[in-house]
C-alpha positions in Angstrom: -163.7 -17.4 6.4 -161.3 -17.6 9.2 -159.3 -20.5 7.7 -159.0 -18.7 4.5 -157.7 -15.6 6.2 -155.0 -17.5 8.0 -153.9 -19.1 4.8 -153.8 -15.8 3.1 -151.7 -14.2 5.8 -149.2 -17.1 5.8 -148.8 -16.8 2.2 -148.3 -13.1 2.4 -145.6 -13.5 5.1 -143.8 -16.1 3.1 -143.8 -13.9 0.1 -142.4 -11.0 2.0 -139.6 -13.1 3.4 -138.8 -14.5 0.0 -138.7 -11.0 -1.5 -136.3 -9.8 1.3 -134.0 -12.7 0.7 -134.1 -12.1 -3.0 -133.1 -8.4 -2.5 -130.3 -9.3 -0.1 -129.0 -11.9 -2.6 -129.0 -9.4 -5.4 -127.2 -6.8 -3.2 -124.5 -9.4 -2.4 -124.1 -10.4 -6.0 -123.9 -6.8 -7.2 -121.1 -5.7 -4.5 -118.9 -8.8 -4.3 -116.0 -7.2 -6.2 -115.7 -4.2 -3.7 -116.0 -6.0 -0.5 -113.0 -5.8 2.0 -113.1 -8.1 4.9 -112.3 -6.6 8.2 -108.6 -6.9 9.5 -107.8 -9.6 12.0 -107.6 -8.6 15.5 -104.0 -7.3 16.5 -101.5 -9.8 18.1 -100.4 -8.6 21.5 -96.6 -9.0 22.1 -95.9 -8.9 25.8 -92.1 -9.8 25.5 -90.1 -7.1 27.6 -87.8 -4.9 25.5 -84.1 -5.8 25.0 -82.4 -2.8 23.3 -79.0 -4.4 22.8 -80.2 -7.9 21.9 -78.1 -9.6 24.6 -81.0 -11.7 25.9 -81.4 -9.6 29.0 -84.5 -7.4 29.2 -83.7 -3.7 29.5 -85.4 -3.5 32.9 -82.9 -6.2 34.2 -79.9 -5.0 32.2 -77.5 -2.6 33.9 -76.2 -1.7 30.5 -79.2 -1.9 28.1 -77.3 -0.4 25.2 -74.2 -2.7 25.6 -74.5 -6.2 24.3 -71.3 -7.2 26.1 -72.4 -6.2 29.6 -75.5 -6.7 31.7 -74.4 -7.0 35.3 -72.6 -4.5 37.6 -72.2 -6.4 40.9 -70.2 -3.7 42.7 -72.2 -0.8 41.3 -69.2 1.2 40.1 -70.5 1.8 36.6 -68.2 -0.9 35.0 -69.8 -4.1 33.9 -68.7 -7.4 35.5 -67.3 -8.8 32.2 -64.9 -5.8 31.8 -64.4 -5.1 35.5 -60.9 -6.0 36.8 -62.5 -6.1 40.3 -66.2 -7.1 39.7 -66.9 -7.3 43.5 -65.0 -4.3 44.6 -66.0 -0.8 43.6 -63.2 0.8 41.4 -64.6 3.0 38.7 -61.1 4.1 37.7 -60.0 0.5 37.1 -56.6 1.1 38.5 -54.2 -1.8 37.9 -50.8 -0.6 38.9 -49.0 -3.8 38.1 -51.0 -4.5 34.9 -51.7 -8.1 35.8 -55.5 -7.8 35.0 -56.6 -7.7 38.6 -57.3 -4.1 39.8 -55.7 -2.6 42.8 -59.0 -2.7 44.7 -58.9 -6.5 44.8 -55.2 -7.1 44.3 -53.5 -5.4 47.1 -50.1 -4.0 46.4 -47.1 -5.3 48.5 -46.5 -3.9 51.9 -42.8 -4.8 51.9 -40.2 -5.0 49.2 -40.3 -8.7 48.4 -40.6 -11.2 45.5 -40.5 -14.9 44.9 -37.8 -16.6 42.9 -39.8 -18.2 40.1 -37.1 -19.9 38.1 -35.4 -23.3 38.3 -38.2 -24.6 40.5 -37.6 -22.1 43.2 -40.2 -20.2 45.2 -37.9 -18.7 47.8 -37.1 -15.1 48.4 -36.0 -13.8 45.0 -34.6 -10.5 46.2 -30.9 -9.9 46.4 -28.7 -6.7 46.4 -25.9 -7.6 48.8 -23.3 -5.9 46.6 -25.1 -2.6 47.0 -25.3 -3.0 50.7 -21.5 -3.6 50.8 -20.9 -0.3 48.9 -23.2 1.6 51.3 -21.2 0.2 54.2 -17.9 1.1 52.5 -19.2 4.7 52.2 -20.2 4.8 55.9 -16.9 3.5 57.0 -15.0 6.0 54.8 -16.9 8.7 56.6 -15.8 7.2 59.9 -12.2 7.1 58.7 -12.3 10.8 57.7 -13.9 11.8 61.0 -11.2 10.0 62.9 -8.3 11.7 61.2 -5.9 13.6 63.3 -2.8 15.6 62.3 -0.1 13.1 61.1 2.7 15.3 59.9 4.6 13.8 57.0 2.3 10.8 56.5 0.5 11.9 53.3 1.0 8.6 51.6 -0.4 6.7 54.6 -3.5 8.9 54.8 -4.0 8.9 51.1 -3.8 5.1 50.9 -6.3 4.9 53.8 -8.8 7.1 52.0 -8.4 5.3 48.7 -8.8 1.9 50.3 -12.6 2.5 50.6 -12.7 3.5 46.9 -10.6 0.9 45.3 -11.6 -2.0 47.6 -8.1 -3.5 47.3 -7.9 -6.2 50.0 -11.3 -5.2 51.4 -12.8 -8.7 51.6 -10.7 -9.8 54.5 -11.2 -6.7 56.5 -13.7 -6.4 59.4 -16.2 -3.7 58.5 -16.9 -2.8 62.1 -20.3 -1.3 61.2 -22.1 0.0 64.3 -25.6 1.2 64.8 -26.7 4.3 66.6 -28.4 2.2 69.3 -25.5 -0.3 69.6 -27.5 -3.2 68.2 -25.4 -6.0 66.7 -25.5 -6.3 62.9 -25.3 -9.0 60.2 -23.8 -9.9 57.8 -20.3 -9.8 59.2 -17.8 -9.4 60.5 -15.9 -8.9 57.2 -16.9 -7.1 54.0 -16.8 -10.4 52.2 -19.5 -11.7 54.5 -21.8 -9.0 53.0 -20.5 -9.4 49.4 -17.1 -10.1 48.1 -15.0 -8.1 45.6 -16.8 -4.8 45.9 -15.4 -1.3 45.4 -16.6 2.2 44.6 -14.4 3.3 41.7 -15.8 0.5 39.6 -19.3 1.9 39.9 -18.8 5.6 39.8 -20.2 7.4 36.7 -17.4 8.0 34.1 -15.2 5.1 35.1 -12.2 4.3 37.3 -9.5 6.2 35.3 -8.1 2.9 34.1 -10.5 2.3 31.3 -12.8 0.2 33.5 -16.0 0.7 35.5 -18.9 2.8 34.3 -17.2 4.5 31.5 -20.4 4.9 29.6 -22.5 6.3 32.4 -21.8 10.0 32.0 -24.9 11.4 30.3 -23.7 13.0 27.0 -20.2 12.2 28.1 -20.2 15.3 30.2 -19.4 16.0 33.8 -19.8 19.6 35.1 -20.2 21.7 38.1 -16.7 22.0 39.6 -13.7 23.9 38.0 -11.0 24.2 40.6 -8.2 21.8 40.0 -9.9 20.0 37.1 -9.0 19.8 33.5 -11.3 20.5 30.5 -12.6 16.9 30.5 -13.2 16.1 34.1 -14.4 12.8 35.5 -16.2 12.3 38.8 -13.5 10.0 40.2 -10.9 12.6 39.5 -12.8 15.1 41.6 -13.0 12.5 44.4 -9.3 11.9 44.3 -8.7 15.7 44.2 -10.6 16.2 47.4 -9.0 13.2 49.0 -5.5 14.5 48.2 -6.5 17.9 49.6 -7.8 16.2 52.8 -4.6 14.1 53.1 -2.6 17.3 52.8 -4.6 19.1 55.5 -4.1 16.1 57.8 -0.3 15.7 57.2 1.0 19.3 56.7 1.7 19.9 60.3 -0.4 23.0 60.4 -3.5 24.0 62.2 -4.8 27.2 60.6 -6.7 29.8 62.6 -9.7 32.0 61.8 -10.7 35.3 63.2 -13.9 35.4 65.2 -16.2 38.3 66.2 -14.4 39.2 69.4 -11.2 39.6 67.5 -9.5 36.5 68.7 -7.8 33.9 66.6 -9.0 30.3 67.1 -7.7 27.1 65.6 -9.8 25.3 62.9 -8.9 22.1 64.8 -10.1 19.7 62.1 -8.1 18.4 59.2 -11.3 17.8 57.4 -11.8 21.5 56.8 -9.5 23.9 54.9 -8.9 27.5 55.8 -11.2 28.4 52.8 -13.9 26.6 54.8 -14.1 23.7 52.4 -15.3 20.6 54.2 -13.7 17.7 52.4 -15.4 14.9 54.3 -18.8 16.3 53.5 -18.0 16.8 49.8 -16.5 13.3 49.4 -19.3 11.5 51.3 -22.2 13.3 49.6 -20.8 13.3 46.2 -20.0 9.6 46.2 -23.6 8.9 47.3 -24.8 10.5 44.1 -22.1 9.7 41.7 -22.2 6.0 42.7 -25.6 5.2 44.3 -27.9 7.6 42.5 -26.2 7.3 39.2 -26.2 3.5 39.4 -29.8 3.4 40.4 -31.3 6.0 38.1 -29.0 5.8 35.1 -28.1 2.1 35.1 -30.1 -0.6 36.8 -33.5 1.1 36.4 -32.8 1.7 32.7 -32.6 -2.1 32.1 -34.6 -3.4 29.2 -36.7 -5.6 31.4 -38.6 -7.3 28.6 -35.5 -8.5 26.7 -34.6 -12.1 26.5 -31.5 -11.6 28.6 -33.4 -9.8 31.3 -36.0 -12.6 31.5 -33.3 -15.3 31.6 -32.1 -16.9 34.8 -29.4 -15.0 36.7 -26.4 -17.3 37.1 -27.7 -20.3 39.1 -30.3 -18.3 41.1 -34.0 -18.8 41.2 -34.6 -15.2 39.9 -34.0 -13.6 36.5 -31.3 -11.1 35.5 -33.9 -8.3 35.2 -35.2 -9.0 38.6 -31.8 -8.8 40.1 -31.0 -5.5 38.3 -34.2 -4.0 39.6 -33.2 -5.2 43.1 -29.8 -3.6 42.7 -31.4 -0.3 41.9 -33.5 -0.5 45.0 -30.5 -1.5 47.0 -28.7 1.7 46.2 -31.7 3.7 47.4 -30.9 2.3 50.8 -34.4 1.6 52.3 -35.2 -1.1 54.6 -37.7 -3.5 53.0 -40.5 -2.6 55.3 -39.9 1.2 55.2 -43.6 2.0 54.9 -44.0 0.7 58.5 -41.8 3.5 59.7 -42.9 7.0 60.5 -40.9 9.8 58.9 -39.2 10.5 62.2 -38.2 6.8 62.6 -36.9 6.4 59.1 -34.9 9.6 59.6 -33.4 8.3 62.8 -35.0 11.1 64.7 -37.0 9.3 67.4 -40.4 7.6 67.5 -41.0 4.1 68.8 -37.9 2.8 70.6 -37.5 -0.2 68.4 -37.6 1.9 65.2 -36.4 5.3 66.3 -32.7 4.9 65.4 -33.5 4.3 61.7 -33.7 0.5 61.8 -35.9 -2.3 63.0 -35.3 -6.0 63.8 -38.3 -7.2 61.7 -37.5 -10.9 61.8 -36.8 -10.8 65.6 -33.5 -12.6 65.4 -31.7 -10.0 67.7 -29.6 -8.7 64.8 -30.0 -5.8 62.4 -29.7 -7.2 58.9 -27.9 -4.5 56.9 -29.4 -5.9 53.7 -33.0 -5.5 54.7 -33.5 -3.9 58.2 -31.5 -0.7 58.0 -32.3 2.7 56.5 -29.3 4.2 54.7 -28.4 7.5 53.1 -30.9 8.5 50.4 -33.9 6.7 51.9 -33.1 8.5 55.2 -32.9 11.9 53.5 -36.3 11.4 51.8 -37.8 10.8 55.3 -36.0 13.9 56.7 -37.6 16.1 54.1 -41.0 14.6 54.7 -40.9 15.7 58.3 -41.7 19.3 57.5 -45.4 20.0 58.1 -47.7 23.0 57.5 -49.7 24.9 60.1 -52.4 22.2 60.0 -49.9 19.5 60.7 -50.0 18.1 57.2 -46.7 17.1 55.6 -45.8 19.0 52.5 -44.3 15.9 50.9 -44.5 12.2 51.1 -41.4 11.4 49.1 -40.5 8.4 51.2 -43.8 6.5 50.6 -44.0 7.6 47.0 -40.6 6.2 46.2 -41.1 3.0 48.2 -44.5 2.3 46.7 -43.0 2.7 43.2 -40.2 0.4 43.9 -42.5 -2.3 45.4 -45.0 -2.1 42.5 -42.3 -2.1 39.9 -40.8 -5.1 41.5 -44.1 -6.9 41.4 -44.4 -6.2 37.7 -40.9 -7.7 37.1 -41.8 -10.7 39.3 -45.0 -11.3 37.2 -43.0 -11.1 34.0 -40.4 -13.5 35.3 -43.2 -16.0 36.2 -44.9 -15.6 32.8 -41.7 -15.6 30.8 -42.6 -12.3 29.1 -43.2 -8.7 29.8 -46.3 -7.6 27.8 -46.6 -4.1 26.3 -49.1 -3.1 28.9 -47.0 -4.4 31.8 -43.9 -2.6 30.4 -45.8 0.6 30.2 -46.9 0.2 33.8 -43.3 -0.7 34.8 -41.8 2.4 33.1 -44.4 4.5 34.9 -43.2 3.2 38.3 -39.6 3.5 37.4 -40.2 7.1 36.5 -41.9 7.7 39.9 -39.1 5.9 41.8 -36.2 7.7 40.0 -37.7 11.2 40.0 -38.9 11.0 43.6 -35.4 9.9 44.6 -34.0 12.9 42.7 -36.6 15.2 44.3 -35.3 14.1 47.7 -31.7 15.0 46.7 -32.9 18.4 45.3 -35.0 19.1 48.4 -31.9 18.3 50.5 -29.9 20.8 48.4 -32.6 23.4 49.1 -32.4 22.6 52.8 -28.6 23.2 52.8 -29.0 26.4 50.8 -31.2 27.6 53.6 -28.6 26.5 56.2 -25.7 28.2 54.4 -27.7 31.4 54.2 -28.5 31.2 57.9 -24.9 30.5 58.7 -23.8 33.6 56.7 -26.3 35.7 58.6 -24.3 35.0 61.8 -21.2 36.8 60.4 -20.3 39.7 62.7 -18.0 42.6 62.0 -16.4 40.9 59.0 -15.7 37.7 61.0 -17.2 34.4 62.0 -19.3 34.6 65.1 -17.3 31.8 66.6 -15.6 28.5 65.6 -19.0 26.8 65.5 -20.1 29.3 62.8 -17.1 28.4 60.8 -17.6 24.7 61.1 -21.4 24.9 60.4 -20.8 26.9 57.2 -18.2 24.4 56.0 -20.4 21.4 56.8 -23.6 22.8 55.2 -21.9 24.2 52.1 -20.1 20.9 51.5 -23.4 19.0 51.8 -25.2 21.4 49.5 -22.5 21.3 46.8 -21.8 17.6 47.0 -25.5 16.6 46.6 -26.2 19.3 44.0 -23.4 17.9 41.7 -25.4 14.6 41.6 -28.5 16.1 40.0 -26.8 15.6 36.6 -26.7 11.9 36.8 -30.3 10.9 35.8 -31.7 10.8 32.3 -35.2 11.2 33.8 -34.4 14.5 35.4 -36.7 17.5 34.8 -33.5 19.3 33.7 -33.2 16.8 30.9 -36.8 16.2 29.8 -37.8 19.9 30.1 -41.1 18.9 31.7 -41.0 21.9 34.0 -39.4 24.4 31.7 -35.9 24.0 33.0 -32.9 22.6 31.1 -29.3 21.3 31.8 -28.2 24.9 31.2 -30.2 26.0 34.3 -28.6 23.2 36.4 -25.2 24.4 35.3 -26.2 27.9 36.3 -27.2 26.8 39.8 -23.9 24.9 40.3 -22.0 28.0 39.1 -23.9 30.2 41.5 -22.8 28.0 44.4 -19.1 28.3 43.4 -16.3 25.9 44.5 -16.2 27.2 48.1 -18.3 29.1 50.5 -18.2 32.9 50.8 -16.3 34.0 53.9 -17.0 37.0 56.2 -14.2 39.1 54.6 -15.9 38.6 51.2 -13.3 36.2 49.9 -14.2 32.9 48.2 -12.0 30.0 47.4 -8.9 32.0 48.4 -9.7 34.9 46.1 -10.4 38.4 47.4 -13.7 40.0 46.5 -14.0 42.3 43.5 -17.1 43.9 45.2 -17.0 47.3 46.7 -17.0 45.8 50.2 -17.2 42.4 51.9 -20.8 43.2 52.8 -21.6 43.7 49.1 -19.9 40.4 48.2 -21.8 38.6 50.9 -25.1 40.1 49.7 -24.3 39.1 46.1 -23.6 35.5 47.1 -26.8 35.3 49.2 -28.6 36.6 46.1 -26.9 33.9 44.0 -27.9 31.2 46.4 -31.5 32.4 46.4 -31.5 32.3 42.6 -30.1 28.7 42.7 -32.8 27.8 45.2 -35.5 29.2 42.8 -34.1 27.1 40.0 -34.4 23.9 42.0 -37.8 24.9 43.3 -39.2 25.5 39.8 -37.5 22.5 38.2 -39.0 20.1 40.8 -42.2 22.0 41.4 -41.8 22.2 45.1 -44.5 23.9 47.2 -43.5 27.5 47.6 -44.4 27.4 51.3 -41.9 24.6 52.2 -39.0 25.8 50.1 -37.9 28.6 52.5 -38.4 26.4 55.7 -36.9 23.1 54.5 
């Protein structure tokens, strides 16, 4: 019985299993067309993101959206590939000389210097001896005028002596006798030819030399304006110079010593052939006007206007190691009159107003040879005037202007650009744009110095007139000071017409040439005297006091024109 039961159970189990398998098989066969296998497991991509596809992961890319940049070594926000100073922070990417290396890692020059890159040369490529010779001619003309004494009947002698410095006839063999304020010996010398041979002033004055030569094309719009007395309808600057020289020669040889009335009622002698009885200071007019009609005109309207990218400018200058364009730029700088290391001077030192003993007279023996090189170590005229204006400071002791450094920096950077072009044999468009920017700064800053000096002398003239007493000069000193300051004011002011970059010409500050003409007209051709007369003409005003007040108002208007044209700080204008 038991064996049979086991067998029966086994059979039953086997039958159950078989039935189950049969059912499963049927189910599989019946649903095969609707079956969808499960998706494969997802592939996990652990590659870090690279948004710009430059091969650098975003987390490691300083510029994840710029395929051209990934590294910013100096952290200035400019990628190394496009950074002109990748290891020196310079977010602005300033590159003053446009040579591809930013200012932050390509220091601009500290002195005015350049190599001569042509004809195998690498020596000093800077030369402007001709300009230095003309600066010395002007200084010695001043000395000649100051040394004049009454020489009755010797008009021709005095006239020839004055013209000698203008025409340069026979000047090469003459000892220039230039002396420094501190008595230090100078070089080159002793003759003018030792500085540079064949130099004169009339060949470089705007408008030409009256003989069809010289700078006949350097009057802007063929127009010279600002002085009417004794001039024809088409005046030239050289004619005005000779007019003043003839007047000075007459004063020095007419055998007369005019007198003026002073406040105490007494009559005192003028005692200077440089000054007329109308209080016109011919020496000041001649000296200051020549400095602008020659030096400033040549710099701003000639040499700095050279096409520095032209084939001729890039070509070798004569047999020198520098190019023609480089030499022309140097000549422009030479007329400015700065020492080559002017930025090492304080304003007081550059102005010759004290400071370190070795600098305080307006020069410095930078090479230590015991001589003051007039071509590189002395501060002349316009550069000195810029420093004088920079000396004025506000209540906090901060200078209102930094004309001296602004002009010097522009000259040095501009010269670097020209030097780079000379070495490369071309001036790229970018480099030329940078060069023109520096030329603009140099020329307009130079002009601002002249205009600021005019403002300074307007203030002085106004102060001199405030000393008038009882319809007379306070004393002889009052007479002399008024003549001096008025002559400096007018002489410099006439020169503001000689630059094509002037705000009076480009209209950048809302002024025009008409405004400049107005300012010169307001000054007149002679100062106002205590009796209300001007240039020998009695006043048409109700009284001398009214005439004086009107002239003071005219000067104030002229000052405002200059202040607005050159955007001078309103605080410094009345105290310059």
